[in-house]
C-alpha positions in Angstrom: 24.0 32.8 12.1 24.0 31.1 8.7 23.8 27.6 10.3 21.0 28.8 12.5 19.1 30.1 9.6 19.6 27.0 7.5 18.5 24.7 10.3 15.5 26.9 11.1 14.4 27.0 7.5 14.8 23.3 6.9 13.1 22.2 10.0 10.1 24.5 9.8 9.5 23.8 6.1 9.8 20.1 6.7 7.2 20.3 9.5 4.9 22.5 7.5 5.2 20.3 4.4 4.5 17.1 6.4 1.4 18.6 8.0 0.2 19.7 4.6 0.7 16.1 3.3 -1.3 14.8 6.3 -4.1 17.2 5.4 -4.1 16.2 1.7 -4.2 12.5 2.7 -7.0 13.0 5.2 -9.3 14.9 2.7 -9.7 12.7 -0.4 -12.1 15.1 -2.1 -9.9 18.0 -1.5 -6.8 16.2 -2.8 -8.7 15.6 -6.1 -9.6 19.3 -6.3 -5.9 20.3 -5.8 -4.8 17.7 -8.3 -7.1 19.1 -10.9 -5.8 22.6 -10.4 -2.2 21.5 -10.7 -2.9 19.3 -13.6 -4.7 22.0 -15.5 -1.8 24.5 -14.9 0.8 22.0 -16.0 -1.0 21.1 -19.2 -1.4 24.8 -20.1 2.2 25.7 -19.4 4.1 26.6 -22.6 6.6 23.8 -23.3 5.6 22.2 -20.0 7.9 24.7 -18.2 7.4 25.2 -14.5 8.0 28.8 -13.4 7.1 31.2 -10.5 4.1 32.4 -12.5 2.6 28.9 -12.5 3.3 28.5 -8.8 1.6 31.8 -8.0 -1.4 30.6 -9.9 -1.9 27.6 -7.7 -4.5 29.4 -5.6 -6.1 26.4 -4.0 -2.7 24.8 -3.1 -1.7 28.1 -1.6 -4.9 28.1 0.5 -4.1 24.6 1.7 -0.7 25.6 2.9 -2.0 28.7 4.7 -4.9 26.7 6.4 -2.6 23.9 7.4 -0.1 26.3 8.9 -3.0 28.1 10.7 -4.2 25.0 12.4 -0.8 23.2 12.8 1.7 26.1 13.3 5.1 24.9 14.5 4.8 26.8 17.8 2.1 28.0 20.1 3.6 31.5 20.2 5.4 33.7 17.7 7.8 36.7 17.3 9.7 36.8 20.5 10.6 40.5 21.2 12.4 42.4 24.0 10.8 45.7 25.1 13.1 48.7 24.8 11.0 50.8 27.1 8.0 50.3 29.3 5.0 49.2 27.2 1.4 50.1 28.1 -1.2 47.5 26.9 -4.8 48.3 26.0 -6.1 47.2 29.4 -3.7 49.6 31.2 -1.1 46.9 32.1 2.5 47.9 32.0 5.2 45.6 30.6 8.6 46.7 32.0 11.6 47.5 29.9 13.8 44.6 28.9 11.0 42.0 29.1 10.7 39.2 26.5 7.2 39.1 25.1 5.6 36.7 22.6 2.5 36.9 20.5 -0.1 34.2 21.1 -0.2 32.5 17.7 -2.4 29.6 18.8 -5.3 31.7 19.8 -4.8 34.3 17.1 -5.2 31.6 14.5 -8.4 30.3 16.2 -10.1 33.6 17.1 -13.3 34.4 15.2 -12.5 38.1 15.7 -8.9 38.0 14.4 -9.8 35.7 11.5 -13.1 37.4 10.8 -14.6 34.0 10.2 -17.4 32.4 12.2 -16.4 28.9 10.9 -12.8 29.2 11.9 -13.0 26.3 14.4 -13.0 23.7 11.6 -10.3 22.8 9.0 -11.1 24.0 5.5 -8.3 23.6 3.0 -10.0 25.9 0.5 -11.0 28.6 3.0 -8.6 31.3 1.7 -8.9 30.6 -2.1 -12.7 30.9 -1.7 -12.3 34.2 0.2 -10.1 35.5 -2.7 -12.7 34.5 -5.3 -15.6 35.9 -3.3 -13.9 39.2 -2.6 -12.2 39.5 -6.0 -8.8 39.9 -4.3 -6.4 37.4 -5.9 -3.4 38.6 -4.0 -4.9 38.6 -0.5 -4.9 35.9 2.2 -1.8 34.2 0.6 0.3 31.7 2.6 3.3 34.1 2.5 1.2 37.2 3.5 1.9 38.0 7.1 -0.4 39.8 9.5 -2.0 39.4 12.9 -4.1 36.6 11.4 -1.2 34.7 9.9 1.9 34.5 12.1 4.0 31.4 11.1 6.5 33.7 9.3 6.2 36.5 11.9 5.1 40.0 10.9 6.4 43.4 10.3 9.9 44.5 9.5 11.5 41.3 10.9 9.2 38.8 9.2 10.9 35.9 7.6 12.6 37.0 4.3 12.7 33.4 3.0 8.9 32.9 3.2 8.3 33.3 -0.5 10.9 30.7 -1.4 9.6 28.3 1.3 6.0 28.5 0.0 7.3 28.0 -3.6 9.4 25.0 -2.4 6.4 23.4 -0.7 4.2 24.0 -3.7 6.6 22.3 -6.1 6.8 19.2 -3.8 3.1 19.0 -3.2 2.3 19.5 -6.9 4.6 16.6 -7.8 3.0 14.3 -5.2 -0.5 15.2 -6.4 0.4 14.6 -10.0 2.1 11.2 -9.5 0.6 9.6 -6.4 -2.5 8.8 -4.4 -1.7 9.6 -0.7 -3.4 7.8 2.1 -3.1 7.9 5.9 -2.4 4.4 7.1 -4.8 4.8 10.1 -7.5 6.5 8.1 -7.4 9.4 10.6 -5.3 12.5 10.6 -2.6 12.2 13.4 -3.1 14.4 16.4 -0.4 17.0 17.2 1.3 17.0 20.6 3.2 19.7 22.5 6.7 20.0 24.0 6.8 23.3 25.8 5.8 25.9 23.2 6.6 23.6 20.3 4.0 21.7 18.4 5.1 18.1 17.8 3.9 15.8 15.1 3.2 12.2 15.6 6.5 10.6 14.6 4.9 7.1 14.4 2.3 8.2 11.8 2.5 6.5 8.5 1.6 7.7 5.1 1.2 5.4 2.0 1.9 6.6 -1.5 0.2 4.9 -4.4 1.6 5.4 -7.9 -0.7 6.1 -10.8 -0.1 6.1 -14.5 -2.3 8.2 -16.8 -2.6 8.5 -20.6 -1.4 4.9 -21.3 -3.3 2.7 -23.8 -2.4 -0.9 -23.1 -4.4 -1.9 -26.3 -1.4 -0.4 -28.1 1.1 -2.6 -26.3 2.4 -4.2 -29.4 4.1 -1.1 -30.6 3.0 1.7 -28.3 4.3 5.2 -27.9 4.0 5.9 -24.3 3.0 9.4 -23.4 2.3 8.9 -19.7 3.2 10.9 -16.6 6.6 9.6 -15.7 6.9 8.5 -12.1 9.7 10.3 -10.4 10.0 13.4 -12.5 8.0 16.3 -14.0 8.8 15.2 -17.5 6.9 12.9 -19.9 8.0 9.7 -21.4 7.9 10.2 -25.2 9.6 7.4 -27.0 8.9 5.2 -30.1 10.7 2.2 -28.7 8.0 -0.1 -27.3 10.6 -2.2 -25.4 11.9 1.0 -23.7 8.4 1.9 -22.7 7.8 -1.5 -21.2 11.1 -1.3 -19.3 9.9 2.0 -17.9 6.6 0.5 -16.8 8.4 -2.5 -15.3 10.7 -0.3 -13.4 7.8 1.7 -12.0 6.2 -1.5 -10.7 9.5 -2.7 -9.2 10.0 0.6 -7.5 6.4 1.2 -6.2 5.3 -2.5 -5.8 1.8 -1.6 -7.1 0.7 0.9 -9.7 -2.8 1.8 -11.0 -3.0 2.4 -14.8 -6.1 4.6 -15.3 -8.5 4.6 -18.2 -8.4 1.0 -19.3 -12.2 0.6 -19.8 -11.7 -0.6 -23.4 -8.7 -2.9 -22.8 -8.9 -6.1 -24.9 -8.3 -9.2 -22.7 -5.7 -10.5 -25.2 -3.7 -7.2 -24.7 -3.8 -7.7 -21.0 -2.2 -11.1 -21.5 0.3 -9.7 -23.9 1.4 -7.1 -21.3 2.3 -9.7 -18.7 4.0 -12.0 -21.2 6.2 -9.1 -22.5 7.1 -8.2 -19.0 8.6 -11.7 -18.6 9.2 -12.8 -22.2 11.2 -15.9 -21.4 8.5 -17.5 -19.2 7.9 -20.4 -21.6 4.6 -22.0 -22.7 1.5 -20.8 -21.0 -2.0 -22.3 -21.5 -5.1 -23.2 -19.4 -4.2 -26.9 -19.3 -0.7 -26.3 -17.9 -2.2 -23.8 -15.4 -4.7 -26.4 -14.1 -2.1 -29.1 -13.9 0.1 -26.9 -11.6 -2.7 -27.5 -9.0 -3.8 -31.1 -9.9 -2.2 -33.7 -12.2 -5.3 -34.2 -14.3 -6.5 -30.6 -14.1 -9.3 -31.4 -11.6 -9.4 -31.0 -7.8 -10.3 -28.1 -5.7 -9.5 -25.4 -8.3 -11.8 -27.0 -10.8 -14.5 -27.4 -8.2 -14.3 -23.7 -7.2 -14.3 -22.7 -10.9 -11.6 -21.1 -13.0 -13.1 -19.3 -16.0 -11.0 -18.0 -18.8 -12.1 -15.3 -21.3 -12.8 -17.1 -24.6 -10.6 -14.7 -26.6 -7.8 -14.9 -24.1 -8.1 -18.1 -22.0 -5.1 -17.3 -19.9 -7.0 -14.3 -18.6 -9.2 -15.4 -15.7 -12.5 -13.9 -14.7 -12.5 -13.0 -11.0 -15.6 -11.7 -9.1 -18.9 -12.4 -7.6 -22.5 -12.6 -8.9 -24.2 -12.6 -12.3 -22.1 -10.8 -14.9 -24.7 -10.5 -17.5 -26.0 -12.3 -20.5 -22.7 -11.9 -22.4 -19.4 -11.2 -20.6 -16.7 -11.1 -23.3 -18.3 -14.2 -24.9 -19.2 -16.0 -21.7 -22.9 -16.5 -21.6 -24.9 -15.9 -18.4 -21.9 -16.2 -16.2 -22.7 -16.4 -12.5 -19.7 -16.6 -10.1 -20.7 -18.1 -6.8 -17.5 -19.7 -5.4 -14.7 -17.1 -5.6 -15.7 -15.7 -2.2 -16.8 -17.8 0.8 -17.6 -16.6 4.2 -17.5 -20.2 5.3 -13.7 -20.6 4.9 -12.8 -19.1 8.3 -12.6 -20.8 11.7 -14.8 -19.8 13.4 -17.2 -19.2 10.6 -18.6 -15.7 10.0 -22.4 -15.9 10.3 -24.1 -15.1 7.0 -26.3 -12.5 8.6 -23.3 -10.5 9.8 -21.8 -10.5 6.3 -25.1 -9.2 4.9 -24.9 -6.4 7.5 -21.5 -5.3 6.2 -19.3 -7.2 8.7 -16.6 -8.9 6.7 -13.1 -10.4 6.9 -10.0 -10.8 4.8 -10.5 -13.9 2.6 -6.9 -15.3 2.6 -3.6 -13.5 2.3 -1.4 -14.8 -0.5 0.8 -14.1 -3.5 -0.2 -15.7 -6.8 1.6 -19.0 -7.0 0.9 -22.7 -7.5 3.9 -23.5 -5.1 4.2 -26.8 -7.0 5.5 -27.6 -10.5 6.1 -24.1 -11.9 7.3 -20.8 -10.4 5.1 -17.9 -9.3 4.4 -15.0 -11.7 6.7 -12.0 -11.2 3.9 -9.6 -12.1 0.1 -9.7 -11.9 -2.2 -7.6 -14.0 -5.7 -7.1 -12.6 -8.3 -5.1 -14.5 -11.3 -3.8 -12.7 -14.4 -4.0 -14.9 -17.3 -3.7 -12.5 -17.5 -3.0 -8.8 -20.3 -3.5 -6.3 -22.2 -0.5 -5.2 -23.1 0.0 -1.5 -22.0 1.4 1.9 -18.4 0.8 3.1 -17.8 -2.6 4.7 -16.2 -3.1 8.1 -13.2 -5.5 7.8 -12.7 -7.1 11.2 -9.8 -9.1 12.5 -12.1 -11.0 14.8 -9.2 -12.4 16.7 -9.6 -10.6 20.0 -7.4 -7.7 19.0 -10.3 -5.3 18.4 -8.7 -4.3 15.1 -10.8 -3.4 12.1 -10.8 -1.0 9.1 -13.4 0.3 6.7 -13.3 0.0 3.0 -15.4 0.5 -0.1 -16.8 -2.9 -1.1 -15.1 -5.3 -3.5 -11.6 -3.9 -3.3 -8.2 -5.7 -3.1 -6.1 -5.1 0.1 -2.3 -5.4 0.0 0.7 -5.4 2.3 4.3 -5.0 1.4 6.7 -7.9 2.2 9.7 -5.7 1.8 8.4 -3.4 4.5 7.8 -6.4 6.7 11.4 -7.5 6.3 13.0 -4.0 6.6 11.0 -2.5 9.4 9.5 -5.3 11.5 12.3 -7.8 11.9 15.3 -7.3 14.2 18.8 -7.6 12.8 19.1 -11.1 14.5 15.9 -12.2 12.9 17.0 -11.1 9.5 20.1 -13.1 9.9 18.0 -16.2 10.5 15.5 -15.7 7.6 18.2 -14.6 5.2 19.7 -18.1 5.5 16.6 -20.2 5.9 14.1 -21.7 3.5 10.6 -23.3 3.3 9.5 -26.6 1.8 5.9 -26.4 0.5 3.5 -29.3 0.5 3.0 -31.4 -2.6 -0.1 -30.2 -4.4 -0.6 -27.7 -1.6 -4.1 -26.6 -2.5 -5.3 -30.3 -2.5 -3.3 -30.9 0.7 -5.1 -28.1 2.6 -8.5 -28.2 0.8 -10.4 -29.2 3.9 -8.7 -26.7 6.2 -10.0 -23.5 7.6 -8.3 -20.1 7.9 -7.9 -17.9 10.9 -10.4 -15.0 11.0 -7.6 -12.6 9.9 -7.2 -14.6 6.6 -3.5 -15.1 7.5 -2.7 -18.8 7.8 -4.5 -22.1 8.5 -5.9 -23.4 11.8 -4.1 -26.6 12.6 -6.9 -29.1 13.0 -5.4 -32.2 11.4 -7.5 -31.9 8.2 -4.7 -31.9 5.7 -4.6 -34.8 3.2 -2.1 -37.5 4.2 0.9 -38.4 2.1 -0.9 -41.6 0.9 -4.0 -39.6 -0.1 -1.8 -37.2 -2.1 0.1 -40.1 -3.7 -3.2 -41.5 -4.9 -3.8 -38.3 -6.7 -0.4 -38.5 -8.4 2.3 -36.5 -6.7 5.5 -35.9 -8.6 8.2 -35.3 -5.9 10.4 -33.5 -8.4 7.8 -30.8 -8.6 7.8 -30.0 -4.8 9.0 -26.5 -4.2 11.6 -25.2 -1.8 11.9 -21.5 -1.7 14.0 -19.1 0.4 12.2 -17.3 3.1 13.6 -14.0 1.8 13.4 -13.2 -1.9 15.9 -10.7 -3.4 14.8 -8.5 -6.2 17.3 -9.0 -9.0 17.1 -5.4 -10.2 17.1 -3.5 -6.9 18.6 -5.9 -4.4 15.7 -5.2 -2.1 14.6 -8.1 0.2 11.2 -9.4 1.0 10.0 -11.9 3.5 7.9 -13.9 1.0 6.3 -17.0 2.4 2.9 -18.5 2.0 2.1 -19.9 5.4 -1.0 -21.8 4.4 1.0 -24.1 2.1 4.3 -24.5 4.1 5.0 -28.0 5.3 8.6 -27.8 6.6 11.0 -25.1 7.7 14.8 -25.3 7.4 16.4 -22.8 9.8 20.0 -21.6 10.1 22.0 -18.5 10.8 24.6 -18.8 8.1 25.2 -20.5 4.8 27.6 -23.0 6.2 25.5 -24.0 9.2 23.6 -27.3 9.2 19.9 -26.4 9.1 17.5 -27.3 11.9 14.2 -28.7 10.5 10.7 -28.0 11.8 8.2 -30.5 10.6 5.4 -30.2 13.2 2.7 -28.2 11.3 1.5 -26.2 14.2 5.1 -25.0 14.9 5.7 -24.3 11.2 2.6 -22.1 11.1 3.3 -20.5 14.5 6.8 -19.4 13.3 5.6 -17.9 10.0 2.4 -16.3 11.3 4.3 -14.8 14.2 6.4 -12.8 11.7 3.7 -12.0 9.2 1.1 -10.9 11.8 3.3 -7.9 12.6 2.4 -6.2 9.4 -1.3 -7.2 9.6 -2.4 -3.9 11.1 -4.5 -1.2 9.5 -1.5 1.2 9.3 0.4 -1.2 7.0 -2.5 -2.4 4.8 -3.2 -0.6 1.6 -6.7 -0.8 0.0 -6.0 1.0 -3.3 -8.7 3.3 -4.5 -9.8 1.1 -7.4 -12.3 2.4 -10.0 -13.9 0.7 -12.9 -11.6 0.8 -15.8 -8.4 0.7 -13.7 -5.6 -1.8 -14.4 -3.7 -2.8 -11.2 -0.2 -4.0 -12.0 1.8 -5.3 -9.0 5.1 -7.0 -8.1 3.9 -10.5 -7.1 7.3 -11.3 -5.6 7.2 -8.7 -2.9 3.6 -8.2 -1.9 0.7 -10.2 -0.6 -3.0 -9.5 -1.3 -6.4 -10.8 -0.5 -10.1 -10.5 -1.4 -12.8 -9.1 0.9 -16.4 -10.3 0.6 -19.4 -8.0 0.7 -23.2 -8.3 1.0 -24.8 -9.9 -2.1 -27.3 -7.1 -2.6 -24.4 -4.7 -3.4 -24.4 -6.2 -6.8 -21.8 -8.1 -8.9 -18.0 -7.7 -9.2 -16.1 -8.4 -12.4 -12.3 -8.4 -12.8 -9.8 -9.9 -15.2 -6.6 -11.3 -13.8 -3.5 -12.4 -15.7 0.0 -13.6 -14.8 2.6 -15.8 -16.4 4.5 -18.5 -14.5 8.0 -17.0 -14.1 10.9 -17.7 -16.4 13.2 -18.2 -13.3 12.6 -19.0 -9.7 13.1 -16.6 -6.8 16.6 -16.3 -5.3 17.5 -15.6 -1.7 20.5 -14.0 0.0 22.1 -17.5 0.2 21.6 -20.6 -1.8 19.4 -23.6 -0.8 21.4 -26.9 -0.7 20.2 -29.5 -3.1 19.3 -31.9 -0.3 18.1 -31.1 3.2 20.2 -32.2 6.1 19.1 -33.9 9.3 15.6 -33.6 10.6 14.5 -33.7 14.2 12.1 -36.5 15.0 10.8 -34.5 17.9 10.1 -31.1 16.4 9.4 -29.7 19.9 13.1 -29.7 20.5 13.1 -26.7 18.2 9.6 -25.4 17.9 8.5 -26.1 21.5 10.6 -23.2 22.6 8.8 -21.0 20.2 5.5 -21.5 21.9 6.9 -20.6 25.3 8.5 -17.3 24.2 7.3 -14.2 25.8 7.8 -12.0 22.7 7.4 -12.7 19.1 10.9 -11.7 18.3 12.4 -14.0 20.9 10.1 -16.8 19.5 11.7 -16.6 16.1 15.2 -16.7 17.5 14.4 -19.5 19.9 13.6 -21.7 17.0 17.2 -21.9 15.8 18.8 -22.4 19.2 
């Protein structure tokens, strides 16, 4: 009996809590209302103590739990009972003795008469808190109150005795999530429920993304700050006078969550943004605009200069990112008009301009911040949102025949997680290959591919033979000692978590092997190099895996550049300008893989189709990756 009770309580609470999280994630405005209620109660609590009185005061959160359980109860029926004598119903029907009967919970929860509510057919998270306010009855219509209109816990003498604890437990968990995270449904739509007999079954393939936020932190005080910010992962507050400890806490939050949003940085000085990233990697060495430009071209010219790299005069390592006219004076930059950061012409096939102006757009180019030549990529990127365009949502289309698309507010920065790609979307055999393999990037990769076009998804380059030749690169001034070889899988030195971290648009050769002592097989044919990499990375390029964080003006996004990829999304010009400041230091150390890369590559195959040709004939993407090492 004890085991049965424990299992019943754990399973039903888990299901009810998951459904409530689905509801919070699918109603952004409601989640903000709930967050405000919880935040207010927590801030008013003596000594920050959580107690039952505080939980009982969470009226709106209680309403959400009751409404969620009303619409998504765990069963279609409730309260199985056996008649001890013949039972006459209102219509004169007789139920014989020893008959098992159930109450119809599904229809009771949706009946206008039972619920006494004409609008009961729709979901309303605040339905019951509003009733309590309107009727002046603060203790009525509670989630734990049983009755013919609220049957998840049964009713009468045999109603669930643990219901008060269950509601309190769910409130604590939801309150914690609301205080510390933004919650989003990957698909943008609440998952539908299914049925297995009388049981209501959740969609087990549904995905929820949690975005971490930090409030109350002043980056302008980074030199010796006392951090009083909501601590990710607990109900307590960071309160320490040790600035280095504060930075370690912030760094750990980024490592754990991949991306955090630090709110309220409207007045952040650009030099303090730069100081933040340098202190996160204090051994990174000299950093200046001249060195930055030479990572991409020996004399600081080339494609990067042509497209424009603009530093803030007071902090030239902080770059202005955006679109349009940024005003007569943008942090000392006079009449700055950014015209080349976005380009709808970089895809093949090209997106017609009139479609962009009608709100049809594409991902610009998936990448992590890295020169992939000379110096190593930043471990962290700090990105401050200063001004965002204003207009209707844009429709981001894959335009590759898949029919996939997703909507987003204009001017935001989409991400996907390369750790999730490695952990969830590769087979064990594939992980064995990529754990032991590495990539050689092209010399001066952004000069090398400057004439190339991207696929409409923004992931990878179309092989059209437009890359610069070795002789053309030599004439620019290639230093072969600066060519980069990186493992396919990067291991986080603090957590040990692995990420499939490869920039397909700059890769020139692949070295594939299954173990550290195996001689690698080398793919040099560019079309096969790209096919291998895009075959893997395209698995995560689906709406359910892509996060478009809810950026607001004044936010500072801080992300782990060694385990994520991001992109820009263009928008119609009449939506107005976008202005952001981006900063990242070239890392003090290069990324490490599960196994070491030999100092020199071993034999290459003159005929790359001996390896890569099998890839193109594979019937499934998984087999294609494995075929390349046979």
